[in-house]
C-alpha positions in Angstrom: 160.2 -34.9 -7.3 158.8 -37.1 -10.0 155.1 -37.4 -9.3 154.4 -39.5 -12.4 155.5 -42.5 -10.4 153.4 -43.9 -7.6 154.9 -43.0 -4.3 154.4 -44.8 -1.1 152.0 -43.2 1.2 150.6 -40.8 -1.5 146.8 -40.8 -1.7 145.4 -40.1 -5.2 143.0 -37.1 -5.7 141.3 -36.9 -9.2 138.3 -34.5 -8.8 137.8 -30.8 -7.7 135.5 -31.8 -4.9 138.3 -34.3 -3.7 140.9 -31.5 -3.7 138.5 -29.2 -1.9 137.9 -31.7 0.9 141.8 -32.6 1.2 142.7 -28.9 1.3 140.1 -28.1 4.2 141.4 -31.3 6.2 145.1 -30.4 5.7 144.5 -26.7 6.7 142.5 -27.7 9.7 145.7 -29.4 11.0 148.0 -26.6 10.4 149.8 -25.1 13.4 152.0 -22.5 11.8 151.9 -21.9 8.0 150.3 -22.7 4.8 151.7 -22.0 1.3 149.7 -22.3 -1.8 150.6 -21.9 -5.5 147.9 -21.9 -8.0 147.3 -20.3 -11.4 144.0 -18.6 -10.1 143.0 -20.3 -6.8 140.5 -22.4 -8.8 137.1 -21.5 -7.2 136.0 -25.2 -7.5 138.9 -26.0 -5.0 139.7 -23.0 -3.1 136.7 -20.7 -3.1 135.2 -23.0 -0.2 133.7 -21.6 3.1 135.2 -24.5 5.0 138.6 -23.7 3.8 138.3 -20.0 4.4 137.2 -20.8 7.9 140.2 -23.1 8.6 142.6 -20.5 7.2 140.9 -17.7 9.4 141.2 -19.9 12.5 145.0 -20.5 11.7 145.5 -16.8 11.1 144.1 -15.6 14.3 145.5 -18.5 16.4 149.0 -17.3 16.7 151.1 -14.2 16.1 153.6 -16.5 14.1 150.9 -17.8 11.8 151.8 -17.2 8.2 149.7 -18.0 5.1 151.4 -17.2 1.6 149.3 -17.7 -1.6 151.0 -17.2 -5.0 148.8 -16.9 -8.2 149.6 -16.5 -11.8 146.7 -14.0 -12.3 144.9 -11.8 -9.9 142.0 -10.8 -12.0 140.0 -14.1 -11.5 140.1 -13.8 -7.8 138.5 -10.2 -8.0 135.9 -11.0 -10.6 134.6 -14.2 -8.6 134.7 -12.3 -5.2 137.1 -15.1 -3.9 136.7 -16.1 -0.2 140.4 -16.2 0.2 141.0 -12.7 -1.3 138.3 -11.4 1.1 140.0 -13.3 4.0 143.5 -11.9 3.0 142.1 -8.3 3.1 140.9 -8.9 6.6 144.1 -10.4 8.1 146.9 -8.8 5.9 149.5 -9.3 8.6 149.0 -13.0 8.5 147.9 -13.8 5.0 149.3 -12.5 1.8 148.3 -13.2 -1.8 150.9 -12.2 -4.4 151.2 -12.5 -8.2 154.1 -14.3 -9.9 156.6 -11.9 -11.4 155.9 -11.2 -15.1 159.0 -13.2 -16.2 158.2 -16.2 -13.8 156.7 -19.3 -15.1 154.0 -21.1 -13.2 155.3 -24.5 -12.1 154.0 -27.8 -13.8 152.9 -28.9 -10.4 150.8 -26.8 -8.1 150.4 -27.4 -4.5 149.2 -26.6 -0.9 151.8 -27.1 1.7 151.0 -27.2 5.6 153.7 -26.7 8.1 156.6 -27.9 5.7 155.1 -31.5 6.1 151.7 -32.2 4.6 151.1 -31.4 1.0 148.4 -31.6 -1.7 149.5 -31.4 -5.4 148.2 -31.5 -8.9 149.5 -31.0 -12.4 148.5 -27.7 -13.7 147.6 -28.8 -17.3 146.1 -32.3 -16.4 142.8 -31.3 -14.8 142.6 -32.5 -11.2 145.0 -35.4 -11.3 147.1 -35.3 -8.2 147.5 -36.5 -4.6 148.2 -35.7 -1.0 150.3 -36.8 1.8 150.2 -36.0 5.5 153.9 -36.7 6.1 155.9 -35.7 3.1 158.7 -33.5 4.6 161.1 -34.5 1.8 158.7 -33.3 -1.0 157.9 -30.2 1.0 161.6 -29.1 1.3 162.0 -29.3 -2.4 158.7 -27.6 -3.2 159.3 -25.0 -0.4 162.6 -24.0 -2.1 160.9 -23.4 -5.5 158.1 -21.5 -3.6 160.4 -19.2 -1.7 162.2 -18.4 -4.9 159.0 -17.4 -6.7 157.6 -15.7 -3.7 160.8 -13.6 -3.3 160.4 -12.4 -6.9 156.6 -12.0 -6.9 154.8 -8.8 -7.2 152.0 -7.0 -5.4 149.0 -6.7 -7.7 146.9 -3.6 -7.5 143.8 -5.8 -7.6 144.8 -7.6 -4.6 145.4 -4.7 -2.2 143.4 -4.0 0.8 140.8 -1.4 0.1 140.5 1.3 2.8 137.0 2.0 3.8 
């Protein structure tokens, strides 16, 4: 999907705080699943208590809830004591964070997808230029295929494992 051309119904997002607000709103509407792909779960966007609360609520709301997060590097999550890593360690049956395979390349467009319908995206190398749409099933299908391929070849990172008490 060419996101360089304005698309009907897409709402622009240009700052980290706007991305954080949209992420919380989209996840609050989730009923079944959330997929996120990000270089390092940018703390300015994803290390937000409101987002962690919304994801926790989804995770405990249904045995069919599924939250999948793909990152390029795991170390930054551990170093900043990321809220989403803490949550994933508390609900590992519902939320998993995995690292891209060493030979996989991070896509140019990063995204958060909700229930295969709503999506927030941004260009990896272009700051916070991006957008969101609450009903973008077509874009979600394309991005879901890419996500599933990367997920199926991703690796468990020792830094992301649940630490037994």
